[in-house]
N, C-alpha and C positions, 0 to 999 in steps of 0.2 A: 548720365553722360552727355557732354556737348560735343558737337563736330562741326568743323567749318573748313571751307576750302578757300584758299587764298593764293595769289601768284607773287612770286619774289619780284619787286621792282627795282631794287637798287642795282647800281651797274656791276658791282663785283659778286652779287649773290650771298649766299651763306657762307661768307669767308671767316677767317678765325675771329676778328673783332666782332662782327656781327653775331657770330655763333656764340661768342663769350658773353654778349649782352643777352642774348636769349636765354642762356643757361643761368646766369644770374637772375634773371627775372623769374624763371620757372621755379627756382628754390626759393622763392619768397612765398610760395603758395603750398598749402597742404595737400591740395589735389595732385594727381599725376598729370603730367602733360607729355603727351606723346605726338611726334610729328612723323608723318608718312610721306615719302617722296622717292621717287625712282625705284618703286618696289621694295623700299626698305623702311623699318620702323626704328624710330630713336626716342629714347627717353631723353627729353629736353634738359633734364638735370646733369646730363652726360656731355661734356664737351667733345670728346672723341667720337661719340655716336653721332651728335649733331653734324660735326665735320665730315664723317664718313657718308652722310646723305648726299653730298656733293651736289647741292642745289644752286645752280647758276642763276642768273636774271632770266626771267620769263618762266622758271619751273614752277609748277603747281605742287603746293603743300597741303596736306591735309592735317588739320589739328584736332586732337582728340583731348579732352580735358574729363577728368572723372573725381569726385570728390566733394567735400563740404563747401569749397569756395571755387567750384569748377566755372561758374559763370564769370567770376571776377578773373580767373586765370585766363579764360578764353578771351575776354575782353581786352586784358593787358597784352598778351602775345599777339592777338590780331592787330591791334594798335601799333606795336613795336614793328611787326613785319610790313603792315601797310604804309607805315610812316618811313620805311626805307632804312630801319635801324638807327634813325637819327642821322644819317649820313647825308652829305650834299650830293646831288646828282652829278 
């Protein structure tokens, strides 16, 4: 299992469009991808679960990946979040 901690950097946080991008990315991997924020755990393949995290700008997110491609999944999810979900600041 891989674990990483990251801070949400984009202005609007984990809003609908960002959550959708994350969900689409997570479904591309065989491994499970779990996000932990604000005391809640969410399967990153579930848009509703990710939205319920209500992670705004500056929130700490813990990413957990487990499975055959966990390293690749962790790298991709970390890159997406660290890159501000591809949004302009």
